[in-house]
Each structure stands twice: as C-alpha cells, then as structure tokens.
C-alpha positions in Angstrom: -44.8 43.1 -108.6 -42.9 39.9 -107.8 -44.0 36.6 -106.7 -43.1 34.3 -103.8 -42.0 30.9 -104.6 -44.6 28.1 -104.3 -44.4 24.7 -103.0 -46.0 22.1 -105.2 -46.7 18.9 -103.6 -48.0 15.9 -106.3 -48.8 12.8 -104.3 -51.2 9.8 -104.8 -51.5 5.9 -104.4 -48.6 3.7 -105.7 -48.8 3.1 -109.5 -51.3 5.9 -110.3 -48.9 7.7 -112.4 -47.3 10.7 -110.4 -43.8 10.2 -111.9 -45.2 10.0 -115.3 -47.1 13.3 -114.8 -43.9 14.9 -113.4 -41.9 14.0 -116.1 -44.5 15.2 -118.5 -44.7 18.4 -116.4 -40.9 19.1 -116.5 -40.3 18.5 -120.1 -38.8 21.7 -121.6 -39.6 24.1 -118.8 -37.0 25.4 -116.3 -39.7 27.7 -114.2 -40.0 25.2 -111.3 -37.2 23.4 -109.1 -37.6 19.7 -108.2 -37.0 19.2 -104.6 -34.0 16.7 -104.3 -34.3 14.1 -101.4 -31.7 13.3 -99.1 -31.0 9.5 -98.9 -28.7 7.2 -96.7 -28.4 4.6 -99.8 -25.0 4.7 -101.6 -25.1 6.6 -105.0 -25.5 4.4 -108.1 -23.2 4.3 -110.9 -23.9 7.9 -112.8 -25.7 9.4 -109.8 -24.3 12.9 -108.6 -24.9 13.9 -105.1 -26.8 17.3 -104.8 -28.3 16.6 -108.2 -30.0 13.2 -107.9 -29.8 13.1 -104.0 -28.0 14.7 -101.1 -26.0 11.2 -100.0 -25.4 11.0 -96.6 -24.4 8.5 -93.7 -26.9 7.3 -91.2 -25.3 9.1 -88.4 -25.8 12.4 -90.3 -29.1 11.7 -91.3 -30.4 10.9 -87.9 -28.8 14.0 -86.5 -30.8 16.4 -88.9 -33.9 14.4 -87.9 -33.1 15.6 -84.3 -32.7 19.0 -85.5 -35.8 19.0 -87.7 -34.0 19.6 -90.9 -36.5 17.8 -93.1 -40.2 18.3 -94.1 -40.7 14.4 -94.2 -39.0 11.4 -93.9 -39.2 7.7 -94.0 -37.4 4.4 -93.9 -37.3 2.3 -97.3 -36.0 -0.8 -97.3 -33.4 -0.3 -94.5 -32.6 3.0 -96.0 -33.7 7.0 -94.7 -35.1 9.2 -97.1 -36.1 12.9 -96.4 -37.0 16.4 -98.2 -34.5 19.1 -96.9 -36.2 21.9 -95.4 -33.5 24.1 -96.2 -33.4 23.5 -100.0 -37.4 23.8 -100.1 -37.0 26.9 -98.2 -34.1 28.6 -99.8 -35.7 28.4 -103.0 -39.3 29.5 -102.2 -37.6 32.5 -100.5 -35.8 33.3 -103.7 -38.7 33.2 -105.6 -38.4 30.0 -107.2 -41.4 27.5 -107.3 -40.6 23.9 -105.9 -42.1 20.8 -107.0 -42.4 17.9 -104.7 -43.6 14.4 -105.5 -44.1 12.0 -102.6 -46.1 9.4 -101.5 -49.1 10.0 -99.0 -47.6 9.4 -95.7 -45.0 12.1 -96.9 -47.2 14.6 -98.3 -49.1 14.4 -95.0 -46.1 15.2 -93.2 -45.2 18.2 -95.5 -48.5 19.6 -94.8 -48.1 19.6 -91.2 -44.8 21.6 -91.6 -45.9 23.8 -94.6 -49.4 24.2 -95.0 -49.4 27.0 -97.5 -48.1 24.4 -100.0 -50.3 23.2 -102.8 -51.2 19.8 -102.4 -52.5 18.1 -105.5 -53.8 14.5 -105.4 -53.0 12.1 -108.8 -56.2 9.7 -108.2 -56.8 6.7 -110.6 -59.9 6.6 -112.5 -61.1 3.5 -110.5 -59.4 1.1 -108.3 -60.0 -1.3 -111.2 -58.3 0.6 -113.4 -55.3 1.2 -111.0 -55.1 -2.6 -110.7 -54.8 -3.1 -114.9 -52.0 -0.4 -114.8 -50.4 -2.0 -111.8 -50.7 -5.8 -113.8 -49.5 -4.4 -117.0 -46.4 -2.8 -115.7 -45.1 -6.3 -115.1 -42.9 -4.9 -112.2 -45.2 -6.3 -109.3 -45.5 -9.7 -108.0 -49.2 -10.5 -107.6 -48.9 -10.3 -103.6 -47.7 -6.9 -104.1 -50.1 -5.9 -106.3 -52.9 -6.8 -104.0 -51.1 -5.2 -101.3 -51.0 -1.7 -103.3 -54.4 -2.1 -104.2 -55.5 -2.6 -100.4 -53.3 0.6 -99.5 -54.8 2.3 -102.2 -58.4 2.2 -100.9 -57.1 3.7 -97.5 -54.9 6.1 -99.3 -58.1 7.7 -101.3 -59.4 8.4 -97.7 -57.1 11.2 -97.7 -58.1 13.0 -100.9 -60.2 15.4 -98.5 -56.7 16.5 -97.4 -55.7 18.0 -100.5 -56.6 21.3 -102.4 -56.9 19.6 -105.9 -57.4 16.3 -107.1 -56.7 15.5 -110.8 -57.7 12.2 -112.2 -55.0 10.3 -114.2 -57.0 8.7 -116.7 -54.8 10.2 -119.5 -51.3 11.8 -118.9 -52.0 14.5 -121.5 -55.3 15.6 -119.8 -53.9 15.0 -116.1 -50.8 17.4 -117.6 -53.3 20.1 -118.4 -55.0 20.0 -114.9 -51.7 20.5 -113.0 -50.5 22.9 -115.6 -53.7 24.9 -114.9 -53.5 24.7 -111.2 -49.9 26.0 -111.3 -50.7 29.0 -113.4 -54.0 29.4 -111.5 -51.7 29.7 -107.9 -49.2 32.0 -109.7 -51.8 34.2 -110.4 -53.2 34.1 -106.7 -53.1 37.5 -104.7 -51.6 35.9 -101.6 -48.7 34.7 -103.7 -47.5 38.0 -105.1 -45.3 40.6 -103.6 -47.3 44.0 -104.2 -45.3 47.0 -103.6 
C-alpha cells in the first residue's frame, strides 16, 4: 500500500504565529517538503536559488502568470511572489507531502486550483491576544498593528473555508494539533493507493 502526496496549507491572520508553528513542525523531520516560492526580488546575502526562493525577473514571472503556472501569486511591496504549480504537483505525484504556509488571500487562490488540499486555519485565541502578540513583537508601528487587527476581523470570517482550525494559544499545543491532522490525513482511505 502506498500513499499519494498531500498538500497541507497552513494559513491565518498576520501575526498569529503561522511561521512559528511551521518551524516547530519541521524541526527534526524530513517527511514533508516545504513549498518554495518564486520571487522577483533580488536574492539577499546567503540566499540560494531553488532553496530559499526561485528567483526570476519580472518578465519571466509575468509570463508564468499568463501560462497559469502558479497556484497563487501576489504583489508585495513592488515585488511579485508566487507558488509554482509544477514544484508542488511534482512532489505530490512522487508521494511526497508538501507544506505551504501562506496568507489567507493566497490560500483561497490555492483552494480554487487544488481543492483536494488540506487547509488548516491558525487562529489567535482572541483579537485581544493577537493585539498583545503584535505589540509584544516590537516590529510594527501602532498604525500597522491597527491595520492588521482590522484585517484580522475580516480574515477570521474566512475560517469556514478551511478544513481545520487550530487555536494558537501555546505553540506546543498548536503543534500537537497540526501533527495530529497530518497523521489523520495520511491514514485517510482516499489518500492511499490501494493495490
């Protein structure tokens, strides 16, 4: 009995701890491939093409958009970012699970193209807790925090579009739940190739 690769999409409001949960999940495991994004921004010192990002010029990126080669894409601070369809599909076809950590808008684009993916919404325990977390990070201006909190209220309304919701009140507990989802999905009959 073999298994098809599964696309796991972790998403949620800005500042909810998606990246922290992802990093904790990946620590010490090699049974899931992280999706590598394409970007038109120049590589930073030490970044490697095909490892950190697939770096490409704007014309190449836009040609790939026209050819529907991205599961999702967006403009962020004048640079283009996207999830290459071939990279994800090739890994899935080879029986490798793929993890994609992305914002809610991108997750909804992916869901339109690959509804068979497993969509996990990382939720703050409350808007107040998220506000405390954003303030505590010390990375954002008060104006930026207020924008993120206003967006969060709208983003929380998208929760019903997901397969699972995991409240990130403590990273360890959130990690346990995400790992349980992965284990359960790997055991589902429709993800197995029965001979």
